[in-house]
C-alpha positions as CSV (number, residue, x, y, z in Angstrom):
1,X,66.7,38.5,-42.7
2,X,64.9,37.9,-45.9
3,X,61.2,37.0,-46.0
4,X,61.7,33.3,-46.8
5,X,64.0,32.8,-43.8
6,X,61.7,34.7,-41.5
7,X,58.7,32.6,-42.7
8,X,60.6,29.4,-42.3
9,X,61.4,30.4,-38.7
10,X,57.7,31.1,-38.1
11,X,56.7,27.7,-39.3
12,X,59.4,26.1,-37.1
13,X,58.0,28.0,-34.1
14,X,54.5,26.8,-35.0
15,X,55.8,23.2,-35.1
16,X,57.2,23.7,-31.6
17,X,53.9,24.9,-30.3
18,X,52.1,21.9,-31.9
19,X,54.6,19.5,-30.6
20,X,54.1,20.6,-27.0
21,X,50.3,20.5,-27.6
22,X,50.6,16.6,-27.8
23,X,51.8,16.6,-24.2
24,X,49.1,19.0,-23.1
25,X,46.4,16.9,-24.7
26,X,47.8,13.8,-23.0
27,X,47.8,15.5,-19.6
28,X,44.2,16.7,-19.6
29,X,42.6,17.3,-22.9
30,X,40.6,14.1,-23.5
31,X,38.2,14.4,-20.5
32,X,35.7,16.3,-22.6
33,X,35.5,13.9,-25.6
34,X,37.2,14.4,-28.9
35,X,34.6,16.4,-30.7
36,X,33.8,18.6,-27.8
37,X,37.4,19.3,-27.1
38,X,38.1,20.1,-30.8
39,X,35.1,22.3,-31.1
40,X,35.7,24.4,-27.9
41,X,39.4,24.9,-28.5
42,X,38.7,26.1,-32.0
43,X,36.1,28.6,-30.8
44,X,38.5,29.9,-28.2
45,X,41.1,30.2,-30.9
46,X,38.7,32.1,-33.1
47,X,37.8,34.5,-30.3
48,X,41.5,35.1,-29.4
49,X,42.4,35.9,-33.1
50,X,39.4,38.1,-33.5
51,X,40.4,40.2,-30.5
52,X,44.0,40.4,-31.8
53,X,42.8,41.9,-35.1
54,X,41.8,45.1,-33.2
55,X,45.4,45.5,-32.0
56,X,47.0,44.6,-35.3
57,X,44.7,46.8,-37.3
58,X,45.8,49.8,-35.2
59,X,49.4,48.9,-35.7
60,X,48.9,48.6,-39.4
61,X,49.8,44.9,-39.5
62,X,46.4,43.8,-40.7
63,X,43.5,45.3,-42.4
64,X,39.8,44.8,-43.4
65,X,39.0,43.6,-46.9
66,X,39.2,46.5,-49.3
67,X,36.3,45.4,-51.6
68,X,33.4,43.1,-51.7
69,X,35.5,40.8,-53.9
70,X,38.2,40.7,-51.2
71,X,35.6,39.9,-48.6
72,X,34.2,37.1,-50.7
73,X,37.7,35.6,-51.2
74,X,38.4,35.8,-47.4
75,X,35.2,34.0,-46.4
76,X,35.4,31.4,-49.1
77,X,39.0,30.6,-48.3
78,X,38.2,30.6,-44.6
79,X,35.3,28.3,-45.2
80,X,37.3,25.8,-47.2
81,X,40.2,25.8,-44.7
82,X,37.8,25.4,-41.8
83,X,36.0,22.4,-43.4
84,X,39.3,20.7,-44.2
85,X,40.7,21.4,-40.7
86,X,37.6,20.1,-39.0
87,X,37.6,16.9,-41.0
88,X,41.4,16.4,-40.4
89,X,41.5,17.1,-36.7
90,X,38.4,15.0,-35.9
91,X,39.5,12.1,-38.1
92,X,42.7,12.1,-36.1
93,X,40.9,12.1,-32.7
94,X,38.4,9.4,-33.7
95,X,41.3,7.2,-35.0
96,X,43.0,7.5,-31.6
97,X,39.7,6.8,-29.8
98,X,39.4,3.6,-31.9
99,X,42.7,2.3,-30.7
100,X,45.2,3.9,-33.0
101,X,48.7,4.3,-31.5
102,X,50.0,7.8,-31.0
103,X,53.3,6.9,-32.7
104,X,51.6,5.5,-35.8
105,X,49.2,8.5,-35.7
106,X,52.1,10.9,-35.8
107,X,53.7,9.0,-38.8
108,X,50.5,8.6,-40.9
109,X,49.3,12.1,-40.3
110,X,52.7,13.5,-41.5
111,X,52.3,11.6,-44.8
112,X,51.0,14.9,-46.0
113,X,54.6,15.9,-46.7
114,X,54.4,13.4,-49.6
115,X,50.9,14.1,-50.7
116,X,51.4,17.9,-50.9
117,X,54.1,17.9,-53.6
118,X,52.2,15.3,-55.6
119,X,49.0,17.4,-55.6
120,X,51.2,20.5,-56.2
121,X,52.2,19.1,-59.6
122,X,48.6,19.5,-60.8
123,X,48.7,23.2,-59.9
124,X,52.0,23.8,-61.6
125,X,54.0,24.0,-58.3
126,X,57.3,22.2,-59.0
127,X,60.0,21.2,-56.5
128,X,63.7,21.1,-56.8
129,X,65.3,17.6,-56.7
130,X,66.7,18.2,-53.2
131,X,63.2,18.9,-51.9
132,X,62.0,15.5,-53.2
133,X,65.0,13.8,-51.6
134,X,64.2,15.7,-48.4
135,X,60.7,14.3,-48.4
136,X,62.0,10.8,-48.7
137,X,64.5,11.4,-45.8
138,X,61.8,13.0,-43.7
139,X,59.5,10.0,-44.2
140,X,62.3,7.6,-43.2
141,X,63.0,9.8,-40.1
142,X,59.3,9.8,-39.2
143,X,59.2,6.1,-39.4
144,X,62.1,5.6,-37.0
145,X,60.6,8.3,-34.8
146,X,57.1,7.1,-34.6
147,X,56.9,3.4,-35.4
148,X,58.3,1.1,-32.7
149,X,56.7,-2.3,-33.7
150,X,55.9,-3.9,-37.0
151,X,53.9,-1.8,-39.3
152,X,50.4,-2.9,-40.5
153,X,47.3,-1.0,-41.6
154,X,44.2,-1.3,-39.4
155,X,40.9,0.6,-39.5
156,X,42.1,3.5,-37.4
157,X,45.1,3.8,-39.8
158,X,42.8,4.4,-42.8
159,X,41.2,7.3,-40.8
160,X,44.7,8.7,-40.2
161,X,45.5,8.5,-43.9
162,X,42.2,10.4,-44.6
163,X,43.4,12.9,-42.0
164,X,46.7,13.3,-43.9
165,X,44.9,13.7,-47.2
166,X,42.6,16.4,-45.7
167,X,45.5,18.3,-44.1
168,X,47.1,18.3,-47.6
169,X,44.0,20.0,-49.0
170,X,44.2,22.6,-46.2
171,X,47.9,23.3,-46.9
172,X,47.3,23.6,-50.6
173,X,44.3,25.9,-50.1
174,X,46.4,28.2,-47.9
175,X,49.2,28.2,-50.5
176,X,46.8,29.0,-53.4
177,X,44.6,31.6,-51.8
178,X,45.9,32.5,-48.3
179,X,48.3,35.2,-49.7
180,X,45.3,37.1,-51.0
181,X,43.7,37.4,-47.6
182,X,44.5,39.0,-44.3
183,X,46.1,36.3,-42.2
184,X,44.5,37.1,-38.9
185,X,40.9,37.3,-40.3
186,X,41.5,34.1,-42.3
187,X,42.6,32.3,-39.1
188,X,39.5,33.6,-37.2
189,X,37.1,32.4,-39.9
190,X,38.9,29.0,-40.2
191,X,38.7,28.4,-36.5
192,X,35.0,29.5,-36.3
193,X,34.0,27.1,-39.1
194,X,36.0,24.3,-37.6
195,X,34.5,24.9,-34.1
196,X,30.9,24.9,-35.4
197,X,31.4,21.8,-37.4
198,X,33.0,19.9,-34.5
199,X,30.3,20.8,-32.1
200,X,27.6,19.2,-34.2
201,X,28.9,15.6,-33.6
202,X,29.9,16.7,-30.1
203,X,26.2,17.5,-29.3
204,X,24.9,14.3,-30.9
205,X,27.5,11.8,-29.6
206,X,29.0,13.3,-26.5
207,X,26.9,15.9,-24.8
208,X,23.3,14.6,-25.2
209,X,24.1,10.9,-24.5
210,X,26.4,11.8,-21.5
211,X,25.6,9.6,-18.5
212,X,24.0,11.7,-15.9
213,X,22.7,14.3,-18.4
214,X,23.7,17.8,-19.2
215,X,23.9,18.8,-15.5
216,X,26.5,16.2,-14.9
217,X,28.4,17.0,-18.1
218,X,28.8,20.6,-17.2
219,X,30.6,19.7,-14.0
220,X,33.6,18.6,-16.2
221,X,34.5,22.3,-16.5
222,X,35.1,22.5,-12.7
223,X,38.5,21.0,-13.4
224,X,41.4,23.4,-13.7
225,X,43.2,20.9,-15.8
226,X,40.4,21.0,-18.4
227,X,40.6,24.8,-18.6
228,X,44.4,24.9,-18.8
229,X,44.3,22.5,-21.7
230,X,41.5,24.3,-23.5
231,X,43.2,27.7,-23.1
232,X,46.6,26.4,-24.2
233,X,45.2,24.6,-27.2
234,X,42.9,27.4,-28.1
235,X,45.2,30.4,-27.6
236,X,48.6,28.9,-28.5
237,X,48.1,25.8,-30.6
238,X,45.2,27.3,-32.6
239,X,45.4,31.1,-32.4
240,X,49.2,31.4,-32.5
241,X,50.2,28.1,-34.3
242,X,47.8,28.1,-37.2
243,X,48.0,31.8,-37.7
244,X,51.8,31.4,-38.0
245,X,51.1,28.7,-40.5
246,X,49.0,31.0,-42.7
247,X,51.6,33.9,-42.5
248,X,54.7,31.6,-42.7
249,X,53.6,29.8,-45.8
250,X,53.6,33.0,-47.9
251,X,56.4,32.9,-50.4
252,X,57.4,29.4,-49.5
253,X,57.1,26.3,-51.6
254,X,54.2,24.3,-50.0
255,X,56.3,21.1,-49.9
256,X,59.1,22.9,-48.0
257,X,56.4,24.4,-45.7
258,X,55.0,20.9,-45.0
259,X,58.4,19.6,-44.2
260,X,58.9,22.4,-41.6
261,X,55.5,21.7,-40.1
262,X,56.2,18.0,-39.8
263,X,58.9,18.8,-37.2
264,X,56.0,18.8,-34.7
265,X,56.6,15.0,-34.4
266,X,60.2,15.7,-33.3
267,X,59.2,18.5,-30.8
268,X,56.4,16.3,-29.4
269,X,59.0,13.7,-28.6
270,X,61.3,16.3,-27.0
271,X,58.4,17.8,-25.0
272,X,57.7,14.3,-23.6
273,X,61.3,14.0,-22.5
274,X,61.3,17.5,-20.9
275,X,57.8,17.6,-19.3
276,X,56.8,14.0,-18.8
277,X,60.3,12.6,-18.1
278,X,60.0,10.2,-20.9
279,X,63.2,8.6,-22.4
280,X,64.4,8.8,-26.0
281,X,65.7,5.6,-27.6
282,X,68.6,5.5,-30.1
283,X,66.0,4.7,-32.8
284,X,64.1,7.8,-32.0
285,X,67.2,10.0,-31.8
286,X,68.2,8.7,-35.3
287,X,64.8,9.6,-36.6
288,X,65.1,13.1,-35.2
289,X,68.5,13.5,-36.9
290,X,67.1,12.4,-40.2
291,X,64.2,14.9,-39.8
292,X,66.6,17.8,-39.2
293,X,68.8,16.7,-42.0
294,X,65.8,16.7,-44.4
295,X,64.9,20.2,-43.3
296,X,68.4,21.5,-43.9
297,X,68.7,19.9,-47.3
298,X,65.3,21.3,-48.4
299,X,66.5,24.8,-47.6
300,X,69.6,24.7,-49.8
301,X,69.3,26.2,-53.3
302,X,71.8,24.2,-55.4
303,X,71.0,26.3,-58.5
304,X,72.9,29.3,-57.1
305,X,76.5,29.7,-58.1
306,X,79.1,30.9,-55.7
């Protein structure tokens, strides 16, 4: 198995984890508030990845920065990725809190599959014609998958477009600089920064103003559902999922990588069918087929001769 195939599979596995995370959040993740939930799951993810570095260092799969310049690159890249991830994830949660539909959120967030290749042109990253066609097919698939009623832009939708734009910055940053850093350490720093940033508005808007005060707020953690959700989102969605993103994007065209990651919308729907006994309409099934067709088309290199 060559590196590109392996990394494509890693991104596919990450999209499965993220897809299931939509179900987990729906079951028990929103009891803490959007900012608090984001902040705590990111800090749990940072701790999980940090502990994993000790094991991977001994196995030779990861290593400390070799020089002060490498250490500076690691922290600057982690800082940038953490800021972008914090803005993107919190914009998404706030948009949902303001009444944005989950279907439209899935569609508008995944618009990064169009933004990434456009931004990539400014950095000299070109795409083959079939990748551009794949982007168009994937956007059509996402529309059938996520949009059930007439489409119109409301205030939450503008926040979701900002989320997609910021996710694009995160993807491009990883593409440009992630290959120069140790993947595990970069993930840990990214989650640490995202967690700290998210807890600032959590403290101001969710914890301090909580009805009943801090003593009443802390009782939320007596729920096993809350801990299950936090641990799944922290250890799997963050620690495993985003680390697979950093490792899997190496050697891949960022547009192809974004197409693979957009499959989370498909797996979110399938997870709802399996775990929540939801039903899939013919429209949604057609959207899934278009998404998978786009992924297959993007992986074909038509420049090769038999």
